[in-house]
One Martini backbone bead per residue (centre of mass of N, CA, C, O) as a GRO file, in nm:
protein
  387
    1MET     BB    1  -6.443  -0.187  12.297
    2PRO     BB    2  -6.187  -0.008  12.292
    3HIS     BB    3  -6.106  -0.097  12.002
    4ILE     BB    4  -6.350   0.025  11.858
    5PHE     BB    5  -6.301   0.321  11.941
    6ARG     BB    6  -6.022   0.347  11.803
    7GLN     BB    7  -6.124   0.297  11.514
    8ALA     BB    8  -6.327   0.532  11.503
    9LEU     BB    9  -6.120   0.760  11.553
   10LYS     BB   10  -5.947   0.710  11.301
   11LEU     BB   11  -6.172   0.753  11.091
   12THR     BB   12  -6.237   1.048  11.173
   13LEU     BB   13  -5.953   1.173  11.124
   14ALA     BB   14  -5.938   1.093  10.828
   15THR     BB   15  -6.184   1.254  10.732
   16VAL     BB   16  -6.084   1.535  10.815
   17LEU     BB   17  -5.818   1.538  10.649
   18MET     BB   18  -5.960   1.497  10.370
   19ALA     BB   19  -6.153   1.757  10.394
   20ALA     BB   20  -5.968   2.005  10.428
   21PRO     BB   21  -5.876   2.067  10.127
   22ALA     BB   22  -6.164   2.119  10.016
   23PHE     BB   23  -6.204   2.393  10.181
   24SER     BB   24  -5.921   2.537  10.083
   25ALA     BB   25  -5.928   2.547   9.772
   26PRO     BB   26  -6.102   2.804   9.697
   27GLN     BB   27  -5.893   3.005   9.826
   28SER     BB   28  -5.646   2.928   9.620
   29GLN     BB   29  -5.761   3.017   9.337
   30ASN     BB   30  -5.797   3.339   9.450
   31PRO     BB   31  -5.558   3.521   9.507
   32PRO     BB   32  -5.438   3.795   9.622
   33PRO     BB   33  -5.293   4.056   9.513
   34PRO     BB   34  -5.023   4.209   9.518
   35PRO     BB   35  -4.933   4.526   9.612
   36THR     BB   36  -4.745   4.593   9.351
   37THR     BB   37  -5.000   4.564   9.135
   38GLN     BB   38  -5.123   4.814   9.241
   39ASP     BB   39  -5.284   5.112   9.196
   40PRO     BB   40  -5.244   5.388   9.398
   41SER     BB   41  -5.474   5.575   9.247
   42LYS     BB   42  -5.658   5.317   9.313
   43THR     BB   43  -5.954   5.267   9.494
   44PRO     BB   44  -6.176   5.095   9.642
   45SER     BB   45  -6.505   5.094   9.664
   46PRO     BB   46  -6.748   5.100   9.862
   47PRO     BB   47  -7.013   4.956   9.955
   48ALA     BB   48  -7.333   4.975   9.911
   49GLN     BB   49  -7.584   5.142  10.080
   50GLN     BB   50  -7.871   5.145  10.237
   51PRO     BB   51  -8.117   5.338  10.250
   52ALA     BB   52  -8.286   5.483  10.513
   53SER     BB   53  -8.578   5.490  10.379
   54THR     BB   54  -8.600   5.159  10.379
   55GLN     BB   55  -8.631   5.170  10.668
   56PRO     BB   56  -8.773   5.125  10.938
   57ALA     BB   57  -8.857   5.349  11.175
   58ALA     BB   58  -8.770   5.165  11.431
   59GLN     BB   59  -8.458   5.110  11.281
   60GLN     BB   60  -8.332   5.368  11.303
   61PRO     BB   61  -8.029   5.486  11.417
   62ALA     BB   62  -8.147   5.802  11.407
   63PRO     BB   63  -8.369   5.943  11.570
   64GLY     BB   64  -8.506   6.215  11.380
   65SER     BB   65  -8.322   6.250  11.119
   66GLN     BB   66  -8.582   6.124  10.984
   67PRO     BB   67  -8.863   6.089  10.849
   68VAL     BB   68  -9.131   5.907  10.836
   69GLN     BB   69  -9.244   5.669  10.630
   70GLN     BB   70  -9.519   5.698  10.418
   71GLN     BB   71  -9.809   5.598  10.290
   72ASP     BB   72 -10.037   5.640  10.039
   73THR     BB   73 -10.189   5.385  10.155
   74VAL     BB   74 -10.439   5.272  10.388
   75ASN     BB   75 -10.560   5.008  10.637
   76PRO     BB   76 -10.786   5.029  10.851
   77LYS     BB   77 -10.925   4.832  11.112
   78ASN     BB   78 -11.071   5.089  11.232
   79SER     BB   79 -11.208   5.387  11.334
   80LYS     BB   80 -10.964   5.469  11.522
   81GLU     BB   81 -10.764   5.457  11.250
   82ASP     BB   82 -10.957   5.662  11.101
   83VAL     BB   83 -10.911   5.986  10.995
   84GLU     BB   84 -11.186   6.021  10.830
   85ALA     BB   85 -11.366   5.959  11.112
   86ILE     BB   86 -11.332   6.211  11.249
   87GLY     BB   87 -11.620   6.288  11.461
   88ASN     BB   88 -11.759   5.971  11.406
   89ARG     BB   89 -11.657   5.864  11.696
   90ASN     BB   90 -11.640   5.669  12.002
   91VAL     BB   91 -11.387   5.747  12.207
   92GLY     BB   92 -11.519   5.790  12.522
   93LYS     BB   93 -11.568   5.514  12.595
   94GLY     BB   94 -11.698   5.386  12.900
   95ILE     BB   95 -11.661   5.406  13.226
   96ASN     BB   96 -11.898   5.671  13.331
   97LEU     BB   97 -12.047   5.893  13.580
   98PHE     BB   98 -12.027   6.128  13.370
   99SER     BB   99 -12.162   6.374  13.228
  100LEU     BB  100 -12.111   6.631  13.021
  101GLU     BB  101 -12.234   6.844  13.208
  102ARG     BB  102 -12.071   6.760  13.463
  103GLU     BB  103 -11.793   6.791  13.336
  104ILE     BB  104 -11.808   7.096  13.280
  105ALA     BB  105 -11.862   7.185  13.572
  106LEU     BB  106 -11.602   7.069  13.686
  107GLY     BB  107 -11.401   7.222  13.503
  108LYS     BB  108 -11.487   7.507  13.593
  109GLN     BB  109 -11.405   7.477  13.887
  110LEU     BB  110 -11.104   7.411  13.837
  111ALA     BB  111 -11.039   7.668  13.669
  112GLN     BB  112 -11.077   7.870  13.900
  113GLU     BB  113 -10.838   7.764  14.064
  114VAL     BB  114 -10.618   7.812  13.858
  115GLU     BB  115 -10.667   8.127  13.817
  116ARG     BB  116 -10.626   8.200  14.121
  117SER     BB  117 -10.310   8.061  14.124
  118SER     BB  118 -10.242   8.218  13.852
  119LYS     BB  119 -10.056   8.362  13.595
  120MET     BB  120 -10.167   8.551  13.328
  121ILE     BB  121 -10.188   8.594  12.987
  122ASP     BB  122 -10.321   8.914  12.831
  123ASP     BB  123 -10.221   8.919  12.555
  124PRO     BB  124 -10.394   8.937  12.259
  125VAL     BB  125 -10.195   8.813  12.055
  126VAL     BB  126 -10.120   8.553  12.204
  127THR     BB  127 -10.404   8.440  12.280
  128GLU     BB  128 -10.521   8.431  11.991
  129TYR     BB  129 -10.318   8.239  11.868
  130VAL     BB  130 -10.345   7.995  12.060
  131ASN     BB  131 -10.649   7.962  12.019
  132ARG     BB  132 -10.641   7.910  11.713
  133VAL     BB  133 -10.471   7.655  11.716
  134GLY     BB  134 -10.657   7.493  11.908
  135GLN     BB  135 -10.930   7.514  11.748
  136ASN     BB  136 -10.827   7.363  11.500
  137LEU     BB  137 -10.785   7.096  11.652
  138VAL     BB  138 -11.071   7.060  11.758
  139ARG     BB  139 -11.212   7.046  11.473
  140ASN     BB  140 -10.998   6.780  11.429
  141SER     BB  141 -11.172   6.614  11.636
  142ASP     BB  142 -11.362   6.429  11.904
  143ALA     BB  143 -11.508   6.657  12.022
  144ARG     BB  144 -11.800   6.732  12.267
  145VAL     BB  145 -11.669   7.002  12.363
  146PRO     BB  146 -11.593   7.302  12.447
  147PHE     BB  147 -11.316   7.534  12.424
  148THR     BB  148 -11.087   7.683  12.666
  149ILE     BB  149 -10.808   7.899  12.593
  150LYS     BB  150 -10.505   7.953  12.784
  151VAL     BB  151 -10.234   8.152  12.932
  152ILE     BB  152  -9.950   8.084  13.127
  153ASP     BB  153  -9.720   8.235  13.347
  154SER     BB  154  -9.456   8.009  13.270
  155ASP     BB  155  -9.151   7.828  13.247
  156GLU     BB  156  -9.291   7.575  13.227
  157VAL     BB  157  -9.316   7.282  13.044
  158ASN     BB  158  -9.662   7.312  12.973
  159ALA     BB  159  -9.981   7.127  12.952
  160PHE     BB  160 -10.344   7.141  13.021
  161ALA     BB  161 -10.655   6.949  13.047
  162LEU     BB  162 -10.967   6.974  13.149
  163PRO     BB  163 -11.254   6.891  13.205
  164GLY     BB  164 -11.463   7.029  12.947
  165GLY     BB  165 -11.225   7.217  12.793
  166PHE     BB  166 -10.997   7.332  12.993
  167PHE     BB  167 -10.718   7.510  12.857
  168TYR     BB  168 -10.356   7.508  12.925
  169VAL     BB  169 -10.072   7.721  12.837
  170ASN     BB  170  -9.750   7.757  12.869
  171SER     BB  171  -9.501   7.976  12.793
  172GLY     BB  172  -9.266   7.767  12.801
  173LEU     BB  173  -9.367   7.597  12.560
  174ILE     BB  174  -9.357   7.811  12.339
  175LEU     BB  175  -9.045   7.870  12.377
  176ARG     BB  176  -8.947   7.565  12.331
  177ALA     BB  177  -9.055   7.568  12.068
  178GLN     BB  178  -8.952   7.567  11.715
  179GLU     BB  179  -9.247   7.497  11.614
  180GLU     BB  180  -9.575   7.487  11.547
  181ALA     BB  181  -9.600   7.175  11.531
  182GLU     BB  182  -9.500   7.122  11.819
  183LEU     BB  183  -9.720   7.273  11.967
  184ALA     BB  184  -9.957   7.115  11.837
  185GLY     BB  185  -9.881   6.834  11.944
  186VAL     BB  186  -9.916   6.890  12.249
  187MET     BB  187 -10.206   6.995  12.230
  188ALA     BB  188 -10.328   6.737  12.103
  189HIS     BB  189 -10.269   6.555  12.343
  190GLU     BB  190 -10.449   6.710  12.550
  191ILE     BB  191 -10.713   6.692  12.390
  192SER     BB  192 -10.729   6.379  12.408
  193HIS     BB  193 -10.799   6.360  12.709
  194VAL     BB  194 -11.084   6.479  12.663
  195THR     BB  195 -11.203   6.298  12.437
  196ALA     BB  196 -11.141   6.032  12.626
  197ARG     BB  197 -11.208   6.098  12.932
  198HIS     BB  198 -10.984   6.047  13.155
  199GLY     BB  199 -11.061   6.208  13.410
  200THR     BB  200 -11.355   6.087  13.461
  201LYS     BB  201 -11.265   5.796  13.466
  202ASN     BB  202 -11.092   5.818  13.717
  203ALA     BB  203 -11.321   5.923  13.899
  204SER     BB  204 -11.505   5.676  13.865
  205LYS     BB  205 -11.319   5.473  13.996
  206GLY     BB  206 -11.313   5.616  14.270
  207GLU     BB  207 -11.619   5.605  14.328
  208LEU     BB  208 -11.648   5.297  14.316
  209MET     BB  209 -11.454   5.243  14.551
  210GLN     BB  210 -11.613   5.405  14.760
  211LEU     BB  211 -11.881   5.247  14.737
  212ALA     BB  212 -11.752   4.968  14.820
  213THR     BB  213 -11.674   5.075  15.126
  214ILE     BB  214 -11.940   5.147  15.273
  215PRO     BB  215 -12.045   4.872  15.386
  216LEU     BB  216 -11.794   4.826  15.569
  217MET     BB  217 -11.842   5.077  15.748
  218LEU     BB  218 -12.130   5.005  15.848
  219LEU     BB  219 -12.023   4.719  15.975
  220GLY     BB  220 -11.857   4.849  16.159
  221PRO     BB  221 -11.792   4.998  16.463
  222GLY     BB  222 -11.893   5.293  16.362
  223GLY     BB  223 -12.086   5.303  16.140
  224TRP     BB  224 -12.223   5.600  16.066
  225ALA     BB  225 -11.981   5.747  16.186
  226GLY     BB  226 -11.771   5.636  15.989
  227TYR     BB  227 -11.905   5.757  15.736
  228GLY     BB  228 -11.881   6.055  15.827
  229ILE     BB  229 -11.573   6.062  15.833
  230TYR     BB  230 -11.534   5.987  15.538
  231GLN     BB  231 -11.681   6.235  15.418
  232GLY     BB  232 -11.477   6.444  15.542
  233LEU     BB  233 -11.225   6.306  15.367
  234ASN     BB  234 -11.366   6.378  15.084
  235LEU     BB  235 -11.152   6.505  14.868
  236ALA     BB  236 -11.062   6.711  14.613
  237LEU     BB  237 -10.841   6.597  14.343
  238PRO     BB  238 -10.695   6.728  14.067
  239LEU     BB  239 -10.488   6.497  13.994
  240THR     BB  240 -10.701   6.303  13.878
  241PHE     BB  241 -10.709   6.501  13.603
  242LEU     BB  242 -10.370   6.475  13.533
  243LYS     BB  243 -10.314   6.175  13.606
  244PHE     BB  244 -10.199   5.907  13.404
  245SER     BB  245 -10.180   5.636  13.251
  246ARG     BB  246 -10.008   5.468  13.015
  247ASP     BB  247 -10.252   5.407  12.841
  248ALA     BB  248 -10.352   5.700  12.823
  249GLU     BB  249 -10.095   5.815  12.692
  250ARG     BB  250 -10.103   5.639  12.439
  251GLU     BB  251 -10.380   5.738  12.342
  252ALA     BB  252 -10.297   6.036  12.318
  253ASP     BB  253 -10.084   5.987  12.107
  254PHE     BB  254 -10.266   5.851  11.896
  255LEU     BB  255 -10.471   6.093  11.866
  256GLY     BB  256 -10.285   6.342  11.836
  257LEU     BB  257 -10.162   6.265  11.563
  258GLN     BB  258 -10.432   6.275  11.410
  259TYR     BB  259 -10.510   6.572  11.467
  260MET     BB  260 -10.260   6.714  11.346
  261TYR     BB  261 -10.291   6.585  11.068
  262LYS     BB  262 -10.581   6.689  11.008
  263ALA     BB  263 -10.477   7.001  11.044
  264GLY     BB  264 -10.178   6.981  10.867
  265TYR     BB  265  -9.955   6.860  11.031
  266ASP     BB  266  -9.652   6.736  11.110
  267PRO     BB  267  -9.611   6.443  11.292
  268ASN     BB  268  -9.294   6.449  11.336
  269ALA     BB  269  -9.284   6.685  11.544
  270TYR     BB  270  -9.367   6.522  11.792
  271VAL     BB  271  -9.117   6.341  11.800
  272THR     BB  272  -8.887   6.558  11.802
  273PHE     BB  273  -8.966   6.691  12.067
  274PHE     BB  274  -8.928   6.437  12.254
  275GLU     BB  275  -8.636   6.383  12.171
  276ARG     BB  276  -8.523   6.648  12.282
  277ILE     BB  277  -8.605   6.604  12.574
  278GLN     BB  278  -8.445   6.341  12.607
  279ALA     BB  279  -8.165   6.460  12.537
  280ASP     BB  280  -8.156   6.664  12.771
  281GLU     BB  281  -8.164   6.447  12.997
  282LYS     BB  282  -7.895   6.307  12.918
  283ARG     BB  283  -7.713   6.558  12.948
  284ARG     BB  284  -7.923   6.678  13.187
  285PRO     BB  285  -8.014   6.565  13.460
  286GLY     BB  286  -8.340   6.695  13.555
  287THR     BB  287  -8.481   6.852  13.286
  288ILE     BB  288  -8.743   6.730  13.301
  289PRO     BB  289  -9.038   6.814  13.306
  290LYS     BB  290  -9.312   6.768  13.506
  291VAL     BB  291  -9.502   6.660  13.280
  292PHE     BB  292  -9.272   6.405  13.244
  293SER     BB  293  -9.219   6.259  13.524
  294THR     BB  294  -9.441   6.021  13.513
  295HIS     BB  295  -9.452   6.031  13.169
  296PRO     BB  296  -9.217   5.988  12.982
  297PRO     BB  297  -9.046   5.997  12.672
  298THR     BB  298  -9.013   5.706  12.580
  299PRO     BB  299  -8.898   5.489  12.349
  300GLU     BB  300  -9.172   5.341  12.324
  301ARG     BB  301  -9.345   5.588  12.250
  302ILE     BB  302  -9.183   5.678  12.006
  303GLU     BB  303  -9.206   5.414  11.847
  304ALA     BB  304  -9.516   5.406  11.835
  305ALA     BB  305  -9.547   5.672  11.679
  306GLN     BB  306  -9.389   5.585  11.427
  307LYS     BB  307  -9.571   5.347  11.352
  308GLU     BB  308  -9.831   5.507  11.313
  309ILE     BB  309  -9.741   5.691  11.087
  310ALA     BB  310  -9.672   5.448  10.889
  311ARG     BB  311  -9.964   5.294  10.906
  312ILE     BB  312 -10.226   5.536  10.926
  313LEU     BB  313 -10.071   5.782  10.772
  314PRO     BB  314 -10.104   5.929  10.496
  315ALA     BB  315  -9.949   6.080  10.258
  316LYS     BB  316  -9.837   6.413  10.198
  317SER     BB  317  -9.733   6.685  10.010
  318GLU     BB  318  -9.821   6.875  10.260
  319TYR     BB  319  -9.705   7.070  10.547
  320ILE     BB  320  -9.721   7.209  10.858
  321VAL     BB  321  -9.454   7.355  11.043
  322THR     BB  322  -9.443   7.677  11.007
  323THR     BB  323  -9.462   8.029  11.104
  324SER     BB  324  -9.427   8.368  11.125
  325GLU     BB  325  -9.625   8.404  11.362
  326PHE     BB  326  -9.482   8.226  11.563
  327ASP     BB  327  -9.223   8.396  11.580
  328SER     BB  328  -9.358   8.665  11.670
  329VAL     BB  329  -9.499   8.558  11.924
  330LYS     BB  330  -9.248   8.451  12.063
  331SER     BB  331  -9.104   8.724  12.078
  332ARG     BB  332  -9.326   8.873  12.235
  333LEU     BB  333  -9.329   8.683  12.482
  334ARG     BB  334  -9.035   8.725  12.565
  335GLY     BB  335  -9.069   9.028  12.626
  336ILE     BB  336  -9.287   9.006  12.844
  337MET     BB  337  -9.126   8.827  13.046
  338PHE     BB  338  -8.880   9.010  13.078
  339SER     BB  339  -9.026   9.265  13.184
  340ARG     BB  340  -9.162   9.126  13.426
  341LYS     BB  341  -8.905   9.035  13.569
  342ALA     BB  342  -8.779   9.315  13.600
  343THR     BB  343  -9.009   9.428  13.776
  344ASP     BB  344  -8.995   9.214  14.006
  345ASN     BB  345  -8.690   9.279  14.088
  346VAL     BB  346  -8.748   9.583  14.182
  347ALA     BB  347  -8.999   9.542  14.346
  348GLY     BB  348  -8.941   9.522  14.683
  349LYS     BB  349  -8.623   9.461  14.655
  350PRO     BB  350  -8.320   9.392  14.730
  351THR     BB  351  -7.998   9.550  14.690
  352LEU     BB  352  -7.676   9.586  14.558
  353ARG     BB  353  -7.391   9.761  14.641
  354THR     BB  354  -7.134   9.917  14.537
  355LYS     BB  355  -6.847  10.072  14.619
  356THR     BB  356  -6.904  10.330  14.463
  357GLU     BB  357  -7.180  10.383  14.587
  358GLN     BB  358  -7.072  10.400  14.882
  359SER     BB  359  -6.872  10.646  14.838
  360LYS     BB  360  -7.121  10.849  14.771
  361THR     BB  361  -7.198  10.834  15.055
  362PRO     BB  362  -7.264  11.026  15.301
  363PRO     BB  363  -7.171  11.097  15.595
  364THR     BB  364  -7.318  11.023  15.936
  365THR     BB  365  -7.059  11.162  16.071
  366THR     BB  366  -6.823  11.375  16.264
  367ASP     BB  367  -6.596  11.189  16.243
  368PRO     BB  368  -6.280  11.240  16.112
  369SER     BB  369  -6.191  10.921  16.108
  370SER     BB  370  -6.397  10.870  15.917
  371THR     BB  371  -6.550  10.692  15.649
  372PRO     BB  372  -6.761  10.618  15.383
  373ASP     BB  373  -6.720  10.293  15.475
  374ASP     BB  374  -6.851  10.269  15.778
  375ASP     BB  375  -7.104  10.073  15.703
  376ARG     BB  376  -6.924   9.859  15.757
  377PRO     BB  377  -6.824   9.596  15.914
  378THR     BB  378  -6.659   9.551  16.236
  379LEU     BB  379  -6.395   9.466  16.448
  380LYS     BB  380  -6.417   9.418  16.809
  381ARG     BB  381  -6.310   9.435  17.126
  382ARG     BB  382  -6.375   9.326  17.417
  383PRO     BB  383  -6.353   9.473  17.727
  384ASP     BB  384  -6.317   9.183  17.903
  385THR     BB  385  -6.064   9.128  17.757
  386GLN     BB  386  -5.747   9.016  17.733
  387PRO     BB  387  -5.437   9.105  17.590
   0.00000   0.00000   0.00000
């Protein structure tokens, strides 16, 4: 057997050696020209690169550098993907123990708490503009309740909509947006939470869980007394209506893009706004606003939004990107907040005096050895200490 293996090894080596020239022959047929034969004034042009516009949106090397390429015609799989069916589809279906009337009453109660604890912007120019942008989005949505839209005086980049259509936009969001379409995109996302009834669906799940625990309490050692203690601890938590699952956030992204597109805005503005927020967080960790702290604009959400734009939103010849009114309102709002901060800093707050100001203060003592700066603290030796 060893002799047979040696013979097989020899045959294998011979085959490899015979095949080696065959593989190297094509390389020797066209050797590269020597450097001295090339014209130094002529350099070979680089190979042509494929245009970025032909790449799928999710594979673009620099997200946000170019708008997502949209198709002229799309084929929606169902009514939820059909932007032409907006307003005639049952978006908020699912388990919900709240009727629309009860949902509006609940939202009104929560709105009173918000306005009681928040400082509101009451400038008519700012509030009318924000309300008009929001109502235009509402008209192009699946909303089944009327919306009340107000502006909160806060630097935080935030917006939230309570059940029943009570919608609040922070002034910090308006100032952070660079275009009207970016502001409209965030507002459309929050409107989607109301149209999909995410808040009351969350509350319904909580009520169902509470109802499921009642029989266990009645059978426990406390009996009806235990149930009474439970009722006393059953507090209303507004966070139930503001914190949503990742699935709810994805659905709000999905619907919000459709609503802003239907209202005439460029849907790419929604993606660029969240990409800028994400870039700010990478440059300076901890700068993501609180509204994004639980469900930040992750790359997965951004990629999903890009795919939706390319798949179900047919291309338009024109989009609303921004308006001169947005710029003027933003400038007006910046002036309002600056003047209000200046007033807050002066009223009833201590101030620091400069040395020049202190020297102008008349002396309060008749001691000739004293100086105008004697109101500054001095060090003195205790009488009971030894020299």
